[in-house]
C-alpha positions as CSV (number, residue, x, y, z in Angstrom):
1,M,37.3,-5.8,-57.4
2,D,35.5,-7.8,-54.7
3,R,35.2,-5.2,-52.0
4,C,33.6,-7.7,-49.6
5,A,36.6,-10.0,-49.9
6,K,39.0,-7.1,-49.5
7,A,37.2,-5.9,-46.3
8,L,37.3,-9.5,-44.9
9,E,41.1,-9.7,-45.7
10,L,41.7,-6.3,-44.0
11,H,39.8,-7.6,-40.9
12,H,41.9,-10.7,-40.9
13,Q,45.0,-8.6,-41.0
14,G,44.0,-7.0,-37.7
15,Y,42.1,-3.9,-38.7
16,N,39.0,-3.1,-36.8
17,C,35.5,-3.3,-38.3
18,A,35.3,0.4,-39.2
19,Q,38.8,0.3,-40.8
20,S,38.0,-2.8,-42.7
21,V,34.8,-1.4,-44.2
22,A,36.3,2.0,-45.1
23,G,39.5,0.4,-46.3
24,A,37.6,-1.6,-48.9
25,F,36.6,1.7,-50.6
26,T,39.9,3.6,-50.6
27,D,40.1,3.6,-54.4
28,L,36.9,5.7,-54.4
29,L,37.6,8.0,-51.5
30,G,40.5,10.0,-52.9
31,L,42.5,9.5,-49.7
32,P,45.6,7.3,-49.1
33,E,44.8,4.0,-47.3
34,E,46.9,5.1,-44.4
35,S,44.6,8.2,-43.9
36,V,41.4,6.2,-44.2
37,M,42.7,3.7,-41.6
38,A,43.8,6.5,-39.2
39,M,40.4,8.2,-39.5
40,A,38.5,5.0,-38.8
41,G,40.9,3.7,-36.1
42,G,38.9,4.8,-33.0
43,F,35.5,3.6,-34.3
44,G,36.1,-0.2,-33.9
45,G,34.4,-2.2,-31.2
46,G,31.6,0.3,-30.8
47,V,34.0,3.3,-30.3
48,G,37.3,2.5,-28.7
49,G,36.4,-1.1,-28.1
50,S,33.7,-0.1,-25.6
51,H,31.0,-2.2,-27.4
52,E,28.6,0.5,-26.1
53,E,28.0,2.5,-29.3
54,L,27.3,2.0,-33.0
55,C,28.8,-1.1,-34.6
56,G,32.2,-0.2,-36.1
57,A,31.1,-1.8,-39.4
58,V,28.2,0.7,-39.5
59,S,30.5,3.6,-38.7
60,G,32.8,2.5,-41.5
61,G,29.9,2.5,-44.0
62,V,28.7,5.9,-42.8
63,M,32.3,7.3,-43.3
64,V,32.4,5.9,-46.9
65,L,29.0,7.3,-47.8
66,S,29.8,10.6,-46.2
67,M,33.0,10.9,-48.2
68,L,31.2,10.0,-51.4
69,H,28.3,12.4,-50.7
70,P,30.1,15.2,-48.9
71,H,28.5,18.0,-47.0
72,T,31.2,20.6,-46.8
73,D,29.4,23.9,-46.7
74,G,27.7,24.6,-43.4
75,A,25.2,26.9,-45.1
76,D,24.2,24.1,-47.5
77,R,21.2,22.7,-45.7
78,A,20.0,20.7,-48.7
79,G,23.5,19.0,-48.9
80,K,23.4,18.2,-45.2
81,M,19.9,16.6,-45.7
82,R,21.2,14.6,-48.7
83,T,24.1,13.2,-46.7
84,Y,21.8,12.5,-43.7
85,G,19.3,10.7,-46.0
86,I,21.9,8.5,-47.6
87,T,23.5,7.5,-44.3
88,K,20.1,7.0,-42.6
89,E,19.1,4.7,-45.4
90,F,22.3,2.7,-45.0
91,R,21.7,2.4,-41.2
92,R,18.1,1.3,-41.9
93,R,19.3,-1.4,-44.3
94,Y,21.9,-2.7,-41.9
95,E,19.2,-2.9,-39.1
96,E,16.9,-4.6,-41.6
97,V,19.5,-7.4,-41.9
98,F,20.5,-7.8,-38.3
99,G,17.7,-6.1,-36.3
100,L,20.3,-4.0,-34.3
101,T,23.1,-1.5,-34.9
102,R,24.8,-1.2,-31.5
103,C,28.0,-3.2,-31.1
104,G,27.3,-4.8,-27.7
105,E,23.7,-5.7,-28.6
106,L,24.9,-7.3,-31.8
107,L,27.6,-9.2,-29.9
108,R,25.0,-10.6,-27.5
109,A,22.5,-11.4,-30.2
110,R,25.1,-13.0,-32.6
111,P,23.0,-12.7,-35.7
112,G,24.2,-15.1,-38.4
113,V,24.3,-15.4,-42.1
114,T,21.0,-15.5,-43.8
115,E,19.5,-14.8,-47.2
116,K,19.6,-11.1,-46.3
117,N,23.4,-11.0,-46.5
118,P,24.5,-13.3,-49.4
119,A,28.0,-12.0,-49.6
120,S,28.8,-13.5,-46.2
121,A,27.5,-16.8,-47.4
122,R,29.4,-16.6,-50.7
123,L,32.7,-15.9,-48.7
124,G,32.0,-18.7,-46.2
125,V,32.0,-16.2,-43.3
126,T,31.3,-17.7,-39.9
127,A,32.8,-15.2,-37.4
128,H,30.5,-12.6,-36.0
129,C,32.4,-9.4,-36.8
130,D,33.5,-10.7,-40.2
131,N,29.8,-11.0,-41.0
132,M,29.1,-7.4,-39.9
133,V,32.0,-6.1,-42.0
134,V,31.1,-8.0,-45.1
135,T,27.4,-7.1,-44.9
136,S,28.2,-3.4,-44.4
137,V,30.3,-3.4,-47.5
138,E,27.6,-5.3,-49.4
139,I,25.0,-2.7,-48.4
140,V,27.2,0.2,-49.4
141,E,27.9,-1.4,-52.8
142,Q,24.2,-2.1,-53.3
143,M,23.4,1.6,-52.6
144,L,26.2,2.8,-55.0
145,E,24.9,0.5,-57.7
146,E,21.4,1.8,-57.3
147,E,22.7,5.4,-57.6
148,K,24.5,4.5,-60.9
149,A,21.3,2.9,-62.2
150,E,19.3,6.1,-61.4
151,Q,21.7,8.3,-63.4
């Protein structure tokens, strides 16, 4: 499955950035697509379309990684730190590609497609938010592949 292409398709269907990223991973999340879309619905456009908070594509990636590396026991400090470490690394990699993580700042900077986000180039992405969505999925996939290789 080409998750980057799936996320791009979801975005073109009108789903927000967070929904598009999370929706590309519904097969791994153990939740119906409708639930994933509902959960991510308010995170688009830097939370509620405000453009003031974290990019929705980043929020979607964090949701996916959190579901795949759950911290569900409040007393499990090590589990909490594992989840934080994985999501922090995801955010770091996204910022390494674009230099920013806040929606409004990204919109003003309009970072484009480079050698750092080849999936966007492969898919012929030119629109700003499409690039953010595809790159988030690409980073999550890279991280999941690295985990598999370590096992």
